[in-house]
N, C-alpha and C positions, 0 to 999 in steps of 0.2 A: 286439436289434431295437428301435429307437426307437419309442415309442408314447405315446398319451394315452388315458385312459379317463375318462369323466365321466357323470354322470346327465343324462338328457334333461329339459330344462326345459319349462315350459309352452309356450314359443315353439318348442321343438324342440331339436336338438343344437347347443349353443352352445360355442364355444371362444374363448379369448383368443389374439390374434395381433398381429403388427406389420406395418406397411407401410414400404417403402423404395423408392428408385429401383432399377431393374434394375441388374445388374452391368454390362451394356453401357453404360447411361446414366452410371453412376458413372465408368466408364473415359473416356468422352467428356468429362464435366465436369472430371475430373482432368487430362486432356491439354490442355484449354483453360485450365487454371489457375483454374477456378471451384470454389467450395465445394460439397461434396456435402451435400444437406439431411439433417438428422438423421432417424433413424427415428421413426415414430409408434408408440408402444407402448400396450399395454392396450386394444386395440380388441376389440370383441365381434363375432365372425363366426358366422353361421348356416350350418350345413352343409345344403345343399339339393340333393339328387340330381335334382330336377326342373329345376333351372336349368342351362342349357348353359354359362354363364360366370360369372365373378366380376363382382359389382356392388358398387361402393363409393360412399359418400357423397362428393359433390363437394368438400366442405370439406377433405377430406384431399388431394385433387388439388392444391388451392391451396397447402396447407402444404408439400407435397413439390416444388412448382414444376414439375409435370409438364406437358409439352406435350400438348395435347388435339387429337385428330383427329376427323374426322366418324365417325359410327357407323352402326348398323343396328338393326333390331328384335331384341329379346332376350326369351326366355321365362324367367320367374322364378316365384316363388310365387304371383304374381297373374296368371299366364298371359302370353301374348304381348302385349306392349304395342303399341298402335297408333302410338306415337310412336317416333322414332329416339332412341337414346341415344348420347352422345358416348363416345369411347374414349380410353384412355391406356395406356401401358405401366407396370406396377408390379412391385415385388418383394413378394410375400406371404410372410411368415415365420410358420411354424406351429411353436411350441415343443413338441417331443415330449420325453419323458423321455430323457436322455442325448444329445440332439441337437436342432438346429433345422433344419427343412427349409425351404429357400427355393425358391419357385416364381416364375419370371420370366415374365410374359406380359401379354396384353391384358386390361384390365378395362373394364367399362362404368360410366358415371357416372350418379348420380341426385342431383338437387338437394336432396332432403329425406329421404333414406332413414333416417337415425338418428332424426329427429323422428317420422316416420310408423311406424317399425317397432321401435324400442327396441334396435336393433343397428346396427353401423357398416358391415357388409359381408355379402354373401352369397357363400359359397364353393360354386361350382358344379362341374359334371362335368369341366371342363377341368383343375382342380386335383386333383380326386378321382381322375382317371385315372392319376395317378402315385403314388397312395397306396392303402392297403387300408382299407376301412370295414366294421365289423361292427356291426349294430344288434341289440341284445338286448331285444326287446319285453317279455318276461315280467319282466325285471329293471329295465326302463326305463333302460338304459345303452347307451352306444355306445363303440366303441374305434376309433381311427384309428392305423395304424402304417405304417411305411416299411421296406421290405426294403432293408437296407444294400447288398445286392449289385446292386440294380436301378439 
């Protein structure tokens, strides 16, 4: 069973992860003869069960050359924002022991997330719905795992 365990930091449960284009976008780029952008490694993600979706710093959207669509309001650690956030499709790679789990889906963009929050992305319930999360308060640890059969 692929998993990752780590201490909960002052900011909360943080994990290192990578971003890429989705597999579908990679297929389109390849079929058009275009280069697939390199993955962005060593990003810090905050696991936030209160956020309904993934929120990434916009600078990573530009690096991956992702097309941006209009968005909607999103709830995150700072509550529901009164402004609309743009959306894009991303591939989020979470390195677990013995495996890397890739989640392809929609992410919301923030122009200044890394500067304001000291992390690059928020990992919300949309990603967590395909994983298992255990929060061990007394030991100040968390574990994320993926059932290989699911």
